[in-house]
A tleap script that builds the chain and sets N, CA, C and O, in Angstrom:
source leaprc.protein.ff14SB
mol = sequence {
  NMET ILE PRO GLU LEU ALA ALA GLY ASP GLU
  CYS ARG PHE ASP GLN PHE SER ARG LEU PHE
  ARG HIE PRO THR PRO GLY ARG LEU THR PRO
  GLY ARG ALA ARG PHE ALA PRO VAL PRO GLN
  PHE VAL THR ALA GLY GLY ILE PHE THR ASN
  GLY VAL SER VAL GLU MET ALA GLY ASN SER
  PRO VAL ALA GLU ILE ARG TYR THR LEU ASP
  VAL PRO ARG PRO PRO PRO ARG SER ILE LEU
  TYR THR GLY PRO ILE VAL LEU SER VAL GLY
  SER THR THR VAL ARG ALA ARG ILE TRP ALA
  GLU THR LEU PRO SER ASP THR VAL SER GLN
  SER TYR THR ILE LEU ASP THR ASP SER PRO
  LEU SER VAL PRO ILE CYS ARG CSER
}
set mol.1.N position { 135.660 77.535 100.530 }
set mol.1.CA position { 134.989 77.379 102.232 }
set mol.1.C position { 133.432 78.233 101.110 }
set mol.1.O position { 133.290 79.016 100.170 }
set mol.2.N position { 133.082 77.879 101.509 }
set mol.2.CA position { 131.335 78.403 101.318 }
set mol.2.C position { 131.007 79.508 102.566 }
set mol.2.O position { 131.354 79.570 103.745 }
set mol.3.N position { 130.084 80.419 101.611 }
set mol.3.CA position { 129.672 81.761 102.800 }
set mol.3.C position { 128.012 81.345 102.784 }
set mol.3.O position { 127.448 80.803 101.834 }
set mol.4.N position { 127.527 81.642 103.770 }
set mol.4.CA position { 126.504 81.502 104.551 }
set mol.4.C position { 125.855 82.389 103.936 }
set mol.4.O position { 126.087 83.579 103.721 }
set mol.5.N position { 125.083 81.767 103.690 }
set mol.5.CA position { 123.414 82.272 102.760 }
set mol.5.C position { 122.022 82.293 103.936 }
set mol.5.O position { 121.387 81.357 104.422 }
set mol.6.N position { 121.914 83.620 104.098 }
set mol.6.CA position { 120.994 83.764 104.777 }
set mol.6.C position { 119.763 83.933 104.063 }
set mol.6.O position { 119.754 84.814 103.203 }
set mol.7.N position { 118.511 83.125 104.290 }
set mol.7.CA position { 117.455 82.993 103.373 }
set mol.7.C position { 116.520 84.475 102.933 }
set mol.7.O position { 115.917 85.042 103.845 }
set mol.8.N position { 116.467 84.880 101.922 }
set mol.8.CA position { 115.340 85.463 101.440 }
set mol.8.C position { 116.575 86.865 101.293 }
set mol.8.O position { 116.158 88.002 101.072 }
set mol.9.N position { 118.190 86.560 101.460 }
set mol.9.CA position { 119.374 87.654 101.187 }
set mol.9.C position { 119.455 87.779 99.693 }
set mol.9.O position { 120.433 87.466 99.014 }
set mol.10.N position { 118.093 88.370 99.167 }
set mol.10.CA position { 118.442 88.663 97.751 }
set mol.10.C position { 120.056 89.216 96.873 }
set mol.10.O position { 120.590 88.947 95.797 }
set mol.11.N position { 120.332 89.982 97.891 }
set mol.11.CA position { 121.371 90.701 96.834 }
set mol.11.C position { 123.197 89.811 97.114 }
set mol.11.O position { 124.095 90.008 96.296 }
set mol.12.N position { 123.435 88.783 98.526 }
set mol.12.CA position { 123.697 87.750 98.497 }
set mol.12.C position { 123.916 86.547 97.889 }
set mol.12.O position { 124.915 85.886 97.604 }
set mol.13.N position { 122.700 86.422 97.757 }
set mol.13.CA position { 121.695 85.096 96.993 }
set mol.13.C position { 122.637 85.101 95.353 }
set mol.13.O position { 123.334 84.261 94.784 }
set mol.14.N position { 122.225 86.435 95.046 }
set mol.14.CA position { 122.738 86.914 93.476 }
set mol.14.C position { 124.546 86.875 93.156 }
set mol.14.O position { 125.249 86.854 92.145 }
set mol.15.N position { 124.763 86.880 94.555 }
set mol.15.CA position { 126.649 87.258 94.017 }
set mol.15.C position { 126.999 85.656 93.802 }
set mol.15.O position { 128.048 85.313 93.256 }
set mol.16.N position { 126.147 84.833 94.221 }
set mol.16.CA position { 127.180 83.285 94.580 }
set mol.16.C position { 126.267 82.644 93.838 }
set mol.16.O position { 126.584 81.464 93.686 }
set mol.17.N position { 124.782 83.084 93.064 }
set mol.17.CA position { 124.575 81.715 92.254 }
set mol.17.C position { 124.600 82.414 90.685 }
set mol.17.O position { 123.523 82.821 90.249 }
set mol.18.N position { 125.494 82.514 90.070 }
set mol.18.CA position { 125.896 82.940 88.908 }
set mol.18.C position { 126.221 81.615 88.085 }
set mol.18.O position { 126.503 80.815 88.977 }
set mol.19.N position { 126.296 81.173 87.279 }
set mol.19.CA position { 126.308 80.101 86.438 }
set mol.19.C position { 126.487 80.072 85.096 }
set mol.19.O position { 125.461 80.089 84.416 }
set mol.20.N position { 127.505 80.033 84.561 }
set mol.20.CA position { 128.047 79.487 82.833 }
set mol.20.C position { 127.137 79.394 81.981 }
set mol.20.O position { 126.535 78.326 82.084 }
set mol.21.N position { 126.769 80.060 81.173 }
set mol.21.CA position { 125.870 79.666 80.374 }
set mol.21.C position { 126.007 78.015 79.875 }
set mol.21.O position { 125.089 77.220 79.676 }
set mol.22.N position { 127.191 77.843 79.774 }
set mol.22.CA position { 127.926 76.313 79.216 }
set mol.22.C position { 128.686 75.158 80.192 }
set mol.22.O position { 129.877 74.873 80.072 }
set mol.23.N position { 127.779 74.553 81.175 }
set mol.23.CA position { 128.681 73.721 81.412 }
set mol.23.C position { 129.946 72.909 81.418 }
set mol.23.O position { 130.152 72.399 80.317 }
set mol.24.N position { 130.653 72.697 82.123 }
set mol.24.CA position { 132.036 71.919 81.685 }
set mol.24.C position { 132.491 71.281 82.349 }
set mol.24.O position { 133.721 71.310 82.388 }
set mol.25.N position { 131.810 70.420 83.172 }
set mol.25.CA position { 131.668 69.716 84.712 }
set mol.25.C position { 133.606 68.632 85.330 }
set mol.25.O position { 133.732 67.521 84.816 }
set mol.26.N position { 134.425 68.962 86.011 }
set mol.26.CA position { 135.540 68.457 85.672 }
set mol.26.C position { 136.630 68.973 85.053 }
set mol.26.O position { 137.801 68.671 85.279 }
set mol.27.N position { 136.035 70.106 83.917 }
set mol.27.CA position { 137.446 70.777 83.112 }
set mol.27.C position { 137.101 72.345 83.464 }
set mol.27.O position { 136.442 72.469 84.496 }
set mol.28.N position { 137.366 73.308 82.922 }
set mol.28.CA position { 138.078 74.640 83.659 }
set mol.28.C position { 137.106 74.602 82.714 }
set mol.28.O position { 136.855 73.627 82.006 }
set mol.29.N position { 136.338 76.068 82.689 }
set mol.29.CA position { 135.689 77.289 82.197 }
set mol.29.C position { 136.466 78.027 81.460 }
set mol.29.O position { 137.324 78.741 81.980 }
set mol.30.N position { 136.249 77.952 79.902 }
set mol.30.CA position { 137.084 78.181 79.142 }
set mol.30.C position { 136.683 79.801 79.398 }
set mol.30.O position { 135.521 79.824 79.803 }
set mol.31.N position { 137.197 81.062 79.310 }
set mol.31.CA position { 136.891 82.227 79.734 }
set mol.31.C position { 136.510 82.671 80.492 }
set mol.31.O position { 137.151 82.531 81.534 }
set mol.32.N position { 135.335 83.447 80.557 }
set mol.32.CA position { 135.218 84.424 81.718 }
set mol.32.C position { 133.849 84.465 81.281 }
set mol.32.O position { 133.574 84.514 80.082 }
set mol.33.N position { 132.785 84.444 82.382 }
set mol.33.CA position { 131.565 84.877 82.332 }
set mol.33.C position { 131.433 86.030 82.158 }
set mol.33.O position { 132.086 86.915 82.710 }
set mol.34.N position { 130.231 86.216 81.058 }
set mol.34.CA position { 130.114 88.228 81.142 }
set mol.34.C position { 128.514 88.246 81.181 }
set mol.34.O position { 127.667 87.693 80.480 }
set mol.35.N position { 128.433 89.239 82.456 }
set mol.35.CA position { 126.863 89.400 82.881 }
set mol.35.C position { 126.910 90.720 82.184 }
set mol.35.O position { 127.786 91.537 81.901 }
set mol.36.N position { 125.263 90.573 81.974 }
set mol.36.CA position { 124.723 91.981 81.010 }
set mol.36.C position { 124.892 93.238 82.536 }
set mol.36.O position { 124.902 92.953 83.733 }
set mol.37.N position { 124.972 94.228 82.062 }
set mol.37.CA position { 124.875 95.889 82.918 }
set mol.37.C position { 123.598 95.866 83.816 }
set mol.37.O position { 122.632 95.328 83.275 }
set mol.38.N position { 123.468 96.182 84.650 }
set mol.38.CA position { 122.402 96.410 85.305 }
set mol.38.C position { 121.063 97.362 84.911 }
set mol.38.O position { 121.520 98.450 84.562 }
set mol.39.N position { 120.083 97.374 84.857 }
set mol.39.CA position { 119.205 98.252 84.285 }
set mol.39.C position { 119.167 99.446 85.341 }
set mol.39.O position { 119.382 99.418 86.553 }
set mol.40.N position { 118.768 100.675 84.362 }
set mol.40.CA position { 119.189 101.971 85.424 }
set mol.40.C position { 117.575 102.226 85.606 }
set mol.40.O position { 116.857 102.104 84.614 }
set mol.41.N position { 117.054 102.553 86.772 }
set mol.41.CA position { 116.005 103.235 86.935 }
set mol.41.C position { 115.800 105.077 86.503 }
set mol.41.O position { 116.470 105.776 87.263 }
set mol.42.N position { 115.108 105.775 85.578 }
set mol.42.CA position { 115.230 106.912 85.589 }
set mol.42.C position { 114.580 107.488 86.689 }
set mol.42.O position { 115.054 108.469 87.262 }
set mol.43.N position { 113.622 107.000 86.998 }
set mol.43.CA position { 112.093 107.237 87.945 }
set mol.43.C position { 112.917 107.193 89.173 }
set mol.43.O position { 112.489 106.135 89.634 }
set mol.44.N position { 113.950 107.672 90.169 }
set mol.44.CA position { 113.758 107.205 91.642 }
set mol.44.C position { 112.629 107.168 92.319 }
set mol.44.O position { 111.776 108.047 92.445 }
set mol.45.N position { 112.684 105.846 92.850 }
set mol.45.CA position { 111.510 105.409 93.719 }
set mol.45.C position { 111.608 105.882 95.087 }
set mol.45.O position { 112.688 106.115 95.630 }
set mol.46.N position { 110.351 106.041 95.705 }
set mol.46.CA position { 110.311 107.191 96.610 }
set mol.46.C position { 108.329 106.915 96.987 }
set mol.46.O position { 107.697 105.858 96.981 }
set mol.47.N position { 107.740 108.658 97.336 }
set mol.47.CA position { 106.343 108.056 97.749 }
set mol.47.C position { 106.008 110.071 96.783 }
set mol.47.O position { 106.626 111.134 96.728 }
set mol.48.N position { 104.477 109.424 96.153 }
set mol.48.CA position { 104.166 110.130 95.088 }
set mol.48.C position { 102.566 110.507 95.620 }
set mol.48.O position { 101.896 109.797 96.370 }
set mol.49.N position { 102.151 111.806 95.029 }
set mol.49.CA position { 100.349 112.140 95.356 }
set mol.49.C position { 99.646 111.566 94.355 }
set mol.49.O position { 98.570 110.974 94.442 }
set mol.50.N position { 100.429 111.809 93.229 }
set mol.50.CA position { 99.586 111.427 92.124 }
set mol.50.C position { 99.731 110.814 90.981 }
set mol.50.O position { 99.239 110.964 89.862 }
set mol.51.N position { 100.815 109.790 91.645 }
set mol.51.CA position { 100.558 108.201 90.743 }
set mol.51.C position { 102.285 108.547 90.332 }
set mol.51.O position { 103.080 109.192 91.016 }
set mol.52.N position { 102.530 107.883 88.990 }
set mol.52.CA position { 103.973 108.066 89.039 }
set mol.52.C position { 104.369 107.091 87.417 }
set mol.52.O position { 103.665 106.081 87.431 }
set mol.53.N position { 105.161 107.134 86.256 }
set mol.53.CA position { 105.426 106.766 85.517 }
set mol.53.C position { 107.168 106.262 85.597 }
set mol.53.O position { 108.032 107.136 85.657 }
set mol.54.N position { 107.464 105.090 85.592 }
set mol.54.CA position { 108.068 104.240 86.200 }
set mol.54.C position { 108.940 104.462 84.518 }
set mol.54.O position { 108.365 104.506 83.430 }
set mol.55.N position { 110.335 104.565 84.746 }
set mol.55.CA position { 111.033 104.607 83.694 }
set mol.55.C position { 111.874 104.064 83.972 }
set mol.55.O position { 112.238 103.982 85.145 }
set mol.56.N position { 112.736 103.264 82.572 }
set mol.56.CA position { 114.290 102.519 82.924 }
set mol.56.C position { 114.714 102.689 81.707 }
set mol.56.O position { 114.319 103.068 80.605 }
set mol.57.N position { 115.976 102.150 82.433 }
set mol.57.CA position { 116.850 102.033 80.843 }
set mol.57.C position { 118.080 101.154 80.903 }
set mol.57.O position { 118.489 100.803 82.010 }
set mol.58.N position { 118.556 100.860 80.060 }
set mol.58.CA position { 119.616 99.639 79.545 }
set mol.58.C position { 120.969 100.530 78.833 }
set mol.58.O position { 120.933 101.703 78.461 }
set mol.59.N position { 122.059 99.654 78.780 }
set mol.59.CA position { 122.704 100.756 78.125 }
set mol.59.C position { 123.328 99.804 76.670 }
set mol.59.O position { 124.431 99.820 76.125 }
set mol.60.N position { 121.990 98.972 76.359 }
set mol.60.CA position { 122.469 98.145 75.141 }
set mol.60.C position { 121.219 97.952 74.796 }
set mol.60.O position { 120.265 97.556 75.465 }
set mol.61.N position { 121.341 98.408 73.181 }
set mol.61.CA position { 119.792 98.276 72.151 }
set mol.61.C position { 119.257 96.531 71.905 }
set mol.61.O position { 118.142 96.024 71.781 }
set mol.62.N position { 120.333 96.098 71.910 }
set mol.62.CA position { 119.943 94.374 71.721 }
set mol.62.C position { 119.353 94.245 73.203 }
set mol.62.O position { 118.165 93.982 73.015 }
set mol.63.N position { 119.529 94.285 74.258 }
set mol.63.CA position { 118.968 94.305 75.941 }
set mol.63.C position { 117.924 94.104 76.054 }
set mol.63.O position { 117.274 95.005 75.523 }
set mol.64.N position { 117.020 92.989 76.703 }
set mol.64.CA position { 116.085 92.888 77.211 }
set mol.64.C position { 115.435 93.198 78.548 }
set mol.64.O position { 114.915 92.218 79.081 }
set mol.65.N position { 115.348 94.401 79.235 }
set mol.65.CA position { 114.436 95.019 80.456 }
set mol.65.C position { 113.364 93.594 80.509 }
set mol.65.O position { 112.895 92.948 79.572 }
set mol.66.N position { 113.219 93.433 81.864 }
set mol.66.CA position { 112.196 92.698 81.966 }
set mol.66.C position { 111.842 92.793 83.474 }
set mol.66.O position { 112.930 92.904 84.039 }
set mol.67.N position { 111.119 92.801 84.151 }
set mol.67.CA position { 110.767 93.298 85.098 }
set mol.67.C position { 109.620 92.366 85.738 }
set mol.67.O position { 108.946 91.529 85.138 }
set mol.68.N position { 109.560 92.718 87.124 }
set mol.68.CA position { 108.404 91.992 87.686 }
set mol.68.C position { 108.089 92.782 89.142 }
set mol.68.O position { 108.922 93.435 89.771 }
set mol.69.N position { 106.449 92.527 89.586 }
set mol.69.CA position { 105.824 93.699 90.450 }
set mol.69.C position { 105.658 92.571 92.090 }
set mol.69.O position { 105.475 92.948 93.248 }
set mol.70.N position { 105.830 90.992 91.484 }
set mol.70.CA position { 105.764 90.438 92.546 }
set mol.70.C position { 106.338 89.037 93.258 }
set mol.70.O position { 105.868 88.192 94.021 }
set mol.71.N position { 107.750 89.284 92.514 }
set mol.71.CA position { 108.551 88.480 93.319 }
set mol.71.C position { 110.151 88.900 92.968 }
set mol.71.O position { 110.768 89.724 92.294 }
set mol.72.N position { 110.362 87.938 93.748 }
set mol.72.CA position { 111.905 88.296 94.211 }
set mol.72.C position { 112.769 88.962 93.200 }
set mol.72.O position { 113.188 90.097 93.428 }
set mol.73.N position { 113.154 88.150 91.769 }
set mol.73.CA position { 114.013 88.211 90.734 }
set mol.73.C position { 112.875 87.510 89.516 }
set mol.73.O position { 112.102 86.577 89.299 }
set mol.74.N position { 113.359 88.539 89.058 }
set mol.74.CA position { 112.474 88.161 87.453 }
set mol.74.C position { 112.829 87.303 86.740 }
set mol.74.O position { 114.054 87.361 86.645 }
set mol.75.N position { 112.209 86.108 85.873 }
set mol.75.CA position { 112.842 85.494 85.124 }
set mol.75.C position { 112.756 85.639 83.997 }
set mol.75.O position { 112.237 86.617 83.457 }
set mol.76.N position { 113.335 84.530 83.346 }
set mol.76.CA position { 113.929 85.107 81.412 }
set mol.76.C position { 112.077 85.423 81.022 }
set mol.76.O position { 111.975 86.255 80.120 }
set mol.77.N position { 110.604 84.865 81.586 }
set mol.77.CA position { 109.757 84.832 80.659 }
set mol.77.C position { 108.872 86.576 81.662 }
set mol.77.O position { 108.004 87.261 81.121 }
set mol.78.N position { 109.163 86.719 82.396 }
set mol.78.CA position { 108.334 88.129 83.170 }
set mol.78.C position { 108.198 88.804 82.542 }
set mol.78.O position { 108.820 88.592 81.502 }
set mol.79.N position { 107.355 90.118 82.553 }
set mol.79.CA position { 107.004 91.309 81.830 }
set mol.79.C position { 108.248 92.152 81.251 }
set mol.79.O position { 109.210 92.706 81.782 }
set mol.80.N position { 107.680 91.960 79.572 }
set mol.80.CA position { 109.355 92.697 78.416 }
set mol.80.C position { 108.940 94.368 78.980 }
set mol.80.O position { 107.737 94.568 79.150 }
set mol.81.N position { 109.570 95.130 79.164 }
set mol.81.CA position { 109.388 96.581 79.665 }
set mol.81.C position { 110.151 97.426 77.755 }
set mol.81.O position { 111.094 97.383 76.965 }
set mol.82.N position { 108.596 98.173 78.079 }
set mol.82.CA position { 108.476 98.341 76.537 }
set mol.82.C position { 108.698 100.003 76.806 }
set mol.82.O position { 109.552 100.596 76.146 }
set mol.83.N position { 107.870 100.727 77.826 }
set mol.83.CA position { 107.794 101.591 78.011 }
set mol.83.C position { 107.340 101.917 79.368 }
set mol.83.O position { 107.257 100.963 80.141 }
set mol.84.N position { 106.969 103.314 79.894 }
set mol.84.CA position { 107.058 103.493 82.019 }
set mol.84.C position { 105.936 102.709 81.827 }
set mol.84.O position { 105.236 102.274 80.912 }
set mol.85.N position { 106.040 102.690 83.205 }
set mol.85.CA position { 105.074 101.546 84.038 }
set mol.85.C position { 104.244 102.474 85.008 }
set mol.85.O position { 104.799 102.727 86.078 }
set mol.86.N position { 102.994 103.018 84.790 }
set mol.86.CA position { 102.180 103.526 85.655 }
set mol.86.C position { 101.752 103.062 86.708 }
set mol.86.O position { 101.363 101.905 86.549 }
set mol.87.N position { 101.661 103.376 87.562 }
set mol.87.CA position { 101.338 103.426 89.121 }
set mol.87.C position { 100.638 104.266 89.578 }
set mol.87.O position { 100.935 105.446 89.768 }
set mol.88.N position { 99.342 103.574 89.862 }
set mol.88.CA position { 98.210 105.016 90.752 }
set mol.88.C position { 97.687 104.817 91.883 }
set mol.88.O position { 96.913 105.658 92.341 }
set mol.89.N position { 98.021 103.562 92.638 }
set mol.89.CA position { 97.897 103.971 93.989 }
set mol.89.C position { 98.739 102.468 94.802 }
set mol.89.O position { 99.332 101.508 94.309 }
set mol.90.N position { 98.451 102.833 96.137 }
set mol.90.CA position { 99.335 101.731 96.407 }
set mol.90.C position { 100.660 102.081 96.947 }
set mol.90.O position { 101.224 103.174 96.920 }
set mol.91.N position { 101.062 100.943 97.449 }
set mol.91.CA position { 102.601 100.668 97.436 }
set mol.91.C position { 103.192 99.404 96.544 }
set mol.91.O position { 102.495 98.390 96.517 }
set mol.92.N position { 104.436 99.410 95.816 }
set mol.92.CA position { 104.383 98.106 95.054 }
set mol.92.C position { 106.439 98.763 94.358 }
set mol.92.O position { 106.907 99.791 93.866 }
set mol.93.N position { 106.805 97.808 94.640 }
set mol.93.CA position { 108.215 97.430 94.809 }
set mol.93.C position { 108.157 96.611 92.764 }
set mol.93.O position { 107.571 95.686 92.201 }
set mol.94.N position { 109.356 97.911 92.309 }
set mol.94.CA position { 109.483 97.113 91.010 }
set mol.94.C position { 110.873 96.534 90.757 }
set mol.94.O position { 111.907 97.190 90.887 }
set mol.95.N position { 110.826 95.442 90.439 }
set mol.95.CA position { 112.458 94.389 90.589 }
set mol.95.C position { 112.990 94.428 88.576 }
set mol.95.O position { 112.015 94.380 87.826 }
set mol.96.N position { 113.832 94.475 88.154 }
set mol.96.CA position { 114.100 94.419 86.973 }
set mol.96.C position { 115.804 93.779 86.975 }
set mol.96.O position { 116.742 93.828 87.770 }
set mol.97.N position { 115.567 93.167 85.583 }
set mol.97.CA position { 117.195 92.854 84.890 }
set mol.97.C position { 117.038 92.535 83.953 }
set mol.97.O position { 115.994 92.273 83.356 }
set mol.98.N position { 118.470 92.489 83.547 }
set mol.98.CA position { 118.382 92.643 81.938 }
set mol.98.C position { 118.868 91.725 81.818 }
set mol.98.O position { 119.816 91.310 82.484 }
set mol.99.N position { 118.209 91.083 80.746 }
set mol.99.CA position { 118.524 89.382 79.667 }
set mol.99.C position { 119.025 89.681 77.955 }
set mol.99.O position { 118.070 89.808 77.190 }
set mol.100.N position { 120.067 89.767 77.484 }
set mol.100.CA position { 121.061 89.556 76.727 }
set mol.100.C position { 122.097 88.337 76.086 }
set mol.100.O position { 122.014 87.108 76.079 }
set mol.101.N position { 122.985 89.185 75.619 }
set mol.101.CA position { 123.553 87.658 74.734 }
set mol.101.C position { 124.141 86.841 76.136 }
set mol.101.O position { 124.352 85.664 76.426 }
set mol.102.N position { 124.291 88.285 76.888 }
set mol.102.CA position { 125.347 87.515 77.824 }
set mol.102.C position { 124.582 86.597 78.989 }
set mol.102.O position { 123.403 86.468 78.661 }
set mol.103.N position { 124.808 86.084 79.942 }
set mol.103.CA position { 124.704 85.581 81.349 }
set mol.103.C position { 123.606 87.341 82.191 }
set mol.103.O position { 123.856 88.541 82.308 }
set mol.104.N position { 122.365 86.361 82.571 }
set mol.104.CA position { 121.433 87.876 83.217 }
set mol.104.C position { 121.930 88.876 83.898 }
set mol.104.O position { 122.830 88.535 84.666 }
set mol.105.N position { 121.715 89.780 83.894 }
set mol.105.CA position { 122.302 91.045 84.947 }
set mol.105.C position { 121.849 90.690 86.185 }
set mol.105.O position { 120.949 89.866 86.345 }
set mol.106.N position { 122.636 91.481 87.424 }
set mol.106.CA position { 122.176 90.822 88.980 }
set mol.106.C position { 119.980 92.007 89.377 }
set mol.106.O position { 119.530 93.143 89.226 }
set mol.107.N position { 119.779 91.440 89.589 }
set mol.107.CA position { 118.247 92.611 90.007 }
set mol.107.C position { 118.336 93.658 90.718 }
set mol.107.O position { 118.710 93.558 91.886 }
set mol.108.N position { 118.127 94.446 90.362 }
set mol.108.CA position { 117.820 95.907 90.789 }
set mol.108.C position { 116.271 96.462 91.219 }
set mol.108.O position { 115.329 96.532 90.430 }
set mol.109.N position { 116.235 96.775 92.409 }
set mol.109.CA position { 114.581 97.462 92.545 }
set mol.109.C position { 114.365 98.974 93.286 }
set mol.109.O position { 115.044 99.376 94.231 }
set mol.110.N position { 113.431 99.602 92.736 }
set mol.110.CA position { 113.048 100.484 93.591 }
set mol.110.C position { 111.451 100.519 93.930 }
set mol.110.O position { 110.524 99.948 93.357 }
set mol.111.N position { 111.453 101.118 94.711 }
set mol.111.CA position { 110.164 101.393 95.902 }
set mol.111.C position { 109.082 102.243 96.269 }
set mol.111.O position { 109.116 103.048 97.199 }
set mol.112.N position { 107.969 102.005 95.385 }
set mol.112.CA position { 107.103 103.206 94.958 }
set mol.112.C position { 105.813 103.299 95.390 }
set mol.112.O position { 104.907 102.580 94.970 }
set mol.113.N position { 105.641 104.503 96.545 }
set mol.113.CA position { 104.455 104.791 97.428 }
set mol.113.C position { 103.468 105.961 97.046 }
set mol.113.O position { 103.543 107.160 97.315 }
set mol.114.N position { 102.330 105.109 96.197 }
set mol.114.CA position { 101.617 106.307 95.848 }
set mol.114.C position { 100.330 106.993 96.769 }
set mol.114.O position { 99.262 106.413 96.571 }
set mol.115.N position { 100.287 107.796 97.452 }
set mol.115.CA position { 99.207 108.089 98.343 }
set mol.115.C position { 97.611 108.441 98.113 }
set mol.115.O position { 97.363 109.319 97.286 }
set mol.116.N position { 96.913 108.034 98.551 }
set mol.116.CA position { 95.499 108.381 98.438 }
set mol.116.C position { 94.852 109.504 98.511 }
set mol.116.O position { 93.915 109.524 99.310 }
set mol.117.N position { 95.209 111.034 97.543 }
set mol.117.CA position { 94.762 111.753 98.343 }
set mol.117.C position { 93.794 112.258 98.067 }
set mol.117.O position { 93.690 113.482 97.995 }
set mol.118.N position { 92.656 111.276 97.798 }
set mol.118.CA position { 90.990 111.495 97.911 }
set mol.118.C position { 90.795 111.413 99.397 }
set mol.118.O position { 90.135 112.309 99.923 }
set mol.119.N position { 91.198 110.626 100.003 }
set mol.119.CA position { 90.878 110.295 101.342 }
set mol.119.C position { 91.304 111.140 102.229 }
set mol.119.O position { 92.473 111.264 101.864 }
set mol.120.N position { 91.144 112.017 103.420 }
set mol.120.CA position { 91.802 112.814 104.188 }
set mol.120.C position { 92.914 112.251 105.078 }
set mol.120.O position { 93.125 111.046 104.934 }
set mol.121.N position { 93.342 112.625 105.588 }
set mol.121.CA position { 94.653 112.367 106.332 }
set mol.121.C position { 93.954 112.410 107.612 }
set mol.121.O position { 93.397 113.498 107.756 }
set mol.122.N position { 93.753 111.450 108.791 }
set mol.122.CA position { 93.315 111.355 109.998 }
set mol.122.C position { 94.564 111.442 110.712 }
set mol.122.O position { 95.465 110.655 110.421 }
set mol.123.N position { 94.805 112.767 112.093 }
set mol.123.CA position { 96.042 113.035 112.854 }
set mol.123.C position { 95.482 113.597 113.962 }
set mol.123.O position { 94.979 114.683 114.249 }
set mol.124.N position { 95.762 112.306 114.641 }
set mol.124.CA position { 95.173 112.464 116.235 }
set mol.124.C position { 95.532 113.881 116.516 }
set mol.124.O position { 96.398 114.572 115.980 }
set mol.125.N position { 94.558 114.221 117.617 }
set mol.125.CA position { 94.392 115.327 118.371 }
set mol.125.C position { 94.597 114.879 119.583 }
set mol.125.O position { 94.030 113.901 120.068 }
set mol.126.N position { 95.808 115.905 120.387 }
set mol.126.CA position { 95.963 115.962 121.800 }
set mol.126.C position { 95.456 116.767 122.630 }
set mol.126.O position { 95.469 117.941 122.261 }
set mol.127.N position { 95.110 116.601 123.402 }
set mol.127.CA position { 94.237 117.627 124.848 }
set mol.127.C position { 95.002 116.892 125.872 }
set mol.127.O position { 95.068 115.708 126.202 }
set mol.128.N position { 95.823 118.511 126.457 }
set mol.128.CA position { 96.509 117.997 127.564 }
set mol.128.C position { 95.651 118.484 129.366 }
set mol.128.O position { 96.158 118.091 130.417 }
savepdb mol mol.pdb
quit
């Protein structure tokens, strides 16, 4: 039975799109597929007033954390994480996954909103 997949349902799509590195059509694939562990966001998403430096960590020295700010899943040639990602204004979702000698990890993400503190917040005044 094939599960129903909703368009744009990234989490469910990732679960069922896993492939073995070396296909063996018509035969059982030896061993088990090994997937890299997901990267960890050291800096949790949230709302910030003075910008934020987003830090991530992997639990393997040979693993590459790759990330994107604009697509749902980081491809193999997406930006290589080498240090904190500095966000200074607006709303940004950072999506990351680990690429290693195993198959890539699931995609994880955090969203960050940086408020513009130079412009005053307008609050409506209601009179009765």
